[in-house]
C-alpha angles and dihedrals in degrees: 000000000000125000128194113278096039098286128149122212115224117220126212103229092208093059106019090231129127116242110168144017124229126190125246110225122228125226089257092054090051090051092050090051092050092049091055089047091054091057094043092049095056093055092042094053090050092059118103110264091245090057092054090047092052091048091053092048089052089051089050091052093050089050090050090051090052096040096116091049091051092048092050090051090054091050089052099042103031105024091237116160110258096242091051091048091051089054091049093052091048089049091058090056090047092052089051093048090049091046090051089070092060105072092065092042101049090103123161129210140267107219121199110240136156119264101015150356123302118200134177125211131195105229122192118243093230114232117021121199113213122194115189133187132236099249100075105009100171105037099044091048091054092053087068107030096046098058093031092059091043089057092055100263132130117232131216110191129200113194121200112276092238097052114028102132101094093043090051091050092047088054089054091046090054090060091045088053091056102257111152116267109263095020095102111021129173119210118189123206146082126329091231090060110026100027094043091051089055088056095049102033111110093214094054102086102181134025127205115196130180118182142075121355090235094057091039090059090055091048091050092048091050091049091046088059088056093042085238122153117239137190115208128194105182143161131327143200097184124190126228105200119198117189124199093249093058127108092264097191092053093044094050093048089054097050098084093054091047094058110012097051110117086011090291090296092133128108088215094054112134091231094161115066110194113191127184109252095235091064099027099110094041091051093052089053089054093044098054098069090043090057092043090053093052104116113227117180150081105012090210089071119089090218094061117104098181134029131189130300115266099254146357090252093054090047088056090051094050091046091054090067089066095056106117091353125140098244110197096187143324139216125228135268136176121272128221128037118018133051098280125167128180114230113254136203114204130191107224148175122232094253097048119117090238090056095048110034128065109254097186091204141085097290127114126193114214121207132174125230133192109216144343095286091049091051092053091047093052093043089056095043097103133069089247133086113171112119142343147161137224129198120208140126091216111097095197090051091049090054095046096046095044089053091046099050111084100222130120097226125034135172128201114213091350142061101233115142108155130053120155091226097053132066120265130193147098145263129221113002092352096082154283127270134005135272131198125017131085095307098048097106091049089061087065094058139072119225114240119196120206126184117201112198113220101171117093112254 
């Protein structure tokens, strides 16, 4: 909701009540912020690599010291369960610590050539504009600002309008840690103003966007008109493939966490459950008590596994996927105030909307498959290709299927998608480029080649 003076009222998803107002920046304010970032970046890039590394480690220590504060903000603003929010705050510090190793390791090459010495350098882009979504406000932001700063860039960050509080606090903590003013700036406001200005601003030389595929396509098109590089982390419809030789009890127990974590508001959610036909009925029998035992409730409680959806409008969108669906069974959720939604397991056909479109809520579509080839075909039968899991005790099958499924991140006998030390990103309509991992900082640089003639002319 909009208030006079260009303010936006934040809503606590657990209560449905407004609790704070945040300003919407104007284009002129964005331009002023970028101008300060340009100045700060020049000085930052001139620092010795060890000095940038030390500054990022100092930032990480300050984030660690304020981890509980950041977690409590995420509970309030995003409805994340407190234990999840604590992990997220710790993850931000881990990304910064990992990124702090990059400045001293961004080494170029010496290439043998005739007549001289040829050397490559990794040059920072300058100012990087980062646009993050509302589902994981802290962690996804850090995936960009950590390596971007490590590579010598300045960062201007636009958090989602619904969930800006942890990003704003991280911007303040960066200053407390001693990072130069203007180097890491947070600008709150609408995507149509702030985000769009990142795309069109001539001094923003790279854009990182995480969000829906539809908006990502528009961001990419705008950046293309400016010949501006872009990293996109977009939607997903990830498959969780269970073969008949899997540990069925273990696989069934893991399903709720794979799709209901963060109330299903996760682009990596395994929202398609593909089960081999020979064990289909048995697996559903094992799955029902696992879903019933998934604890949905007050996110302030350490025992809670799932909180509310982010907004009433989003709850309506998620609910629409159950219209006419064959719901096998559901879990439980609180009633009354707040944007609560009980987890749902739906029997589906491959062409059903619920099996093709991203729900972004705690709903899983279950489909049978016949054999290995059928499983791979079904897994690839969506426009998306972000994450996925497969469960089998056959190593050869695990290798074949993991190579056959077109997704950027896969897990065998687990549901892990994100580690700060390994690459993350999607194929097909799930995005462009990679974040995290040992090469993350390099993605925020351009390669410069210089030839030094040594032969007398």
